[in-house]
Structures are given as structure tokens and as C-alpha cells.
C-alpha positions in Angstrom: -179.8 53.3 170.4 -179.8 56.2 168.0 -182.0 59.3 168.5 -183.2 61.4 165.6 -185.4 64.4 165.2 -187.6 64.9 162.1 -188.8 68.3 161.3 -191.9 67.8 159.2 -194.1 70.0 157.0 -197.6 69.0 156.1 -200.7 70.1 154.2 -202.7 72.8 156.0 -205.2 71.3 158.4 -203.6 67.8 158.4 -201.7 68.3 161.7 -204.1 66.4 164.0 -204.5 63.5 161.7 -200.7 63.2 161.2 -200.0 63.4 164.9 -202.2 60.3 165.4 -200.6 58.4 162.5 -197.1 59.3 163.6 -197.8 58.0 167.2 -198.6 54.6 165.7 -195.0 54.2 164.5 -193.2 52.1 167.1 -190.0 54.1 167.0 -191.7 57.5 167.4 -191.2 58.6 171.0 -192.7 62.1 170.9 -194.5 64.3 168.4 -194.7 68.1 168.9 -196.7 70.6 166.9 -194.6 73.7 166.2 -195.0 77.2 164.9 -192.5 78.6 162.4 -190.6 77.0 159.6 -191.8 73.5 160.4 -195.2 72.2 161.4 -194.1 69.3 163.6 -191.0 67.9 165.4 -190.9 64.1 165.6 -188.5 62.3 167.9 -187.4 58.8 166.9 -185.4 56.1 168.6 -184.0 53.2 166.7 -181.2 50.7 166.8 -179.0 52.5 164.2 -178.7 55.1 161.5 -180.0 52.7 158.8 -183.2 52.0 160.7 -183.8 55.7 161.2 -183.4 56.2 157.4 -185.8 53.3 156.8 -188.4 54.8 159.1 -188.2 58.3 157.7 -188.2 57.1 154.1 -190.8 54.3 154.2 -193.0 55.3 157.1 -193.0 59.0 157.6 -192.4 60.5 154.1 -195.0 58.2 152.6 -197.8 59.3 154.9 -200.5 61.1 153.0 -200.4 64.9 153.5 -196.7 65.0 154.4 -195.0 67.7 152.2 -191.4 67.5 153.4 -189.1 66.3 156.1 -185.6 67.2 157.4 -183.9 64.8 159.7 -181.2 65.5 162.4 -179.5 62.5 163.9 -177.9 62.7 167.4 -174.4 61.3 167.4 -173.3 59.6 170.6 -170.3 61.3 172.3 
């Protein structure tokens, strides 16, 4: 399995709505609201890098009110 962390920025006031939509995505294991540079931190788990890219590109970035994402992928040691 591959773990990834998506730092997400959204439109002002959309946090609660987005948290609920993100939790509906099967590969999302945790969603945290944050304060600072990003509005949320989303943890994903998928079978490989390509699946992570697919989820971020087609499921997360296309959600209404998502402004931007930045993804960090955990490499297995």
C-alpha cells in the first residue's frame, strides 16, 4: 500500500462540506482541518502511486470549492 498526504485549500466556509465529501472517497483514511498555509490535510491509502494520482486528480481536485492541492507521497523504506 502507498500512503499519501494531500494539503488542500478551499473556498472560505466550504470546510465542513468538503470534509464530508472527502470522507466518502474510499481511499481517504483521515481528514484534518488545519490552520495556516493549508485548510485541510487529507491522508490517502491506495495500492500504488498511479492510483494516488488518479484519486487526487479525478476525485479530490474536481470537488466543488477546492482551490488547490499539494500532494506528498510516503516512500516505503
